[in-house]
N, C-alpha and C positions, 0 to 999 in steps of 0.2 A: 530547451534542450532537454530531456529525460535520457541522461547518459550511463552505461554497465559502467564496469571496472574488468580487467582483463583478467585478474587472478583466480587460477585457476581453485577449483570448488574441490570440497571430499570425494563429491562423485568424479570427479575426473584421474582427483590421485588417487581415488580406488580403486579406478578403471588402467592405468596403470600398473599399481601393483598386481591387479590380477595379472597381466600381458607380464609381468616381469616374472610371475608364479609356476606359468605354463612355460614360459620358456628355460627359464631355471631349471623344470621336472626334466624335459625333455634334453639339455645340457646333460643331465645327471645321469640321464640311460646311458646318451651316444657315449658319454665316456667313462660307464660303467667296465669295469671288465667283463666281459661277453661269456670267461668261462664259472663266474664265482654268482652273475646275475640269474638270477629265481624267478619263478614262476610269480610266486605271491612280491615279488619284489616288482617285479613292473606290472603288475596289473595296480600293486597304488602307485608308484608314478605317473601309468599311463589313468589313472583317476581323477589324480591331481593335476594332469595334463588337464582332461577333457574338461575337468570341472569350472575350473580356473577358467579355459581358453571359452566354456560357451557363459560363466560369468562375464566375463569380459567382454563378450558380444551383445547380450543385454543389457548392460550397463551403459556401453554406450550408442546402444538403442538408445534408451531411455532419457541420456543427455541431451541426444540430439534433437526429441522429442519435446524436449522443456526448452531447448535453448527453443526454438524453433517456436512456442507458446510464449516466449518470453519476447521474440521479436514481434512478434504478432501486435503484444499488451503496451507492448515500445510502443510499437508505430499508433495505433489508437491514443496510448497519452501522449504520445506526441501529436496527433492532431486536434483532439481536447483539447490542446495546451493552445496550441494556433487556432481555433476557434475560437478562442475567452480574450486572447490577445486581440482578437479583429473586433469582437461584438465590444470588448472595453475599449477600443478606440474607435469606434465610433458611435458609442451610448455616452463615449468618456464625459461630454460637458454635462447631458440630459443626470449622470451617476454620476461627478460632481455638485451636483444641486443638487439633488436629492440628498445627498449625504451634509450637508448644510443644511437644508431645511432639515432634518431626523436631527444632527446637534441641536440648532433653533430649537428644538418641542422639546428634548429631554429637558433644558435647559429651562423653558416654561414649567415643562413640570416639578421641576426641584430636583432634579435627580442630583446627585452625588456623583464624582466624575467614575467612581468605582459601580454604583449601579447606572452609571450610562455606557460600563464599557461591557456589564454582562446583558444591558438590554439593548446592544450591537448585536455583541454574539447571538445572541436568540435569536435576533432578525434574519444572522446569517444561517441561523440552523444548527446551530453546536448543540448539544444537550447541555444538563445539567452539568455529568458527572464529567464532559468535555471541558467544559468552563473551566470547573473545580480544576481540572490536571493542568491547565496554563497558567492561571495564578498560584495552583500550588496551596490552597484552601480545600477544606472539606467541605464537599455537596452542599452538607445540611447549611454554611456561611454563603454558597451561592443562590441556594434555596432560599432563605433570607431574603440575600439585596432583591430577586426573581418577585418576591410575595411583594417589595416596598414600590417595585417601577409600576406593576400591578394598581397598586394603593395607590403610589401618585399619579399614575394615570386618567388612573376611573374606567383600565382598564379587565377584564375578569378573567386573561391568564397569552399564552402566547400570542393562541391564534389572534385574536383580537391584537394582538399587538401588531402583529406583520399585517394585518387587514390594514389596522388604523394610516399606515403608512403607503400600502401597495394597491387597496382597492379599485384608487379611482386608475393607475396607472394599467389595469389590464382589463383589457379590451375582448367585451364576450362578443360570441356569434352570436346571441340572443337578443342584443337591444336595437 
């Protein structure tokens, strides 16, 4: 399950600061000696109060909106994770068998362990750049590994590699 931390965000801290600023400006006006209070001073303090309080409410509203959006995305992520778990549970034996067969085919093609890893990640949909980041290698090196995989398998690219393993698994409505 996806869990969020409850640490206050920068926006929450800013909202608290704005509220404190508005309170401090009103308190300053209340504690001023009324005889020394000028119109200009009242206007400055009143403006600080008004602007900071308005900014507080706008920011608070935005925080609530974002929190609501985060909650929706969190629920969606949890649902998708749950669905994936159910799919894995139902298809577990088949997926495990497919995994073994893919591994056997990789060995039959004579792929090195690194080439097998690259091929597997290509089948999973990772980009060359993502694979390079995972293995902390250059994209060029990963591209070379992928090229060797295609050469040893006599396949022209990622689409043919995927089709080699998945074509017969996918049922078409037109058949």
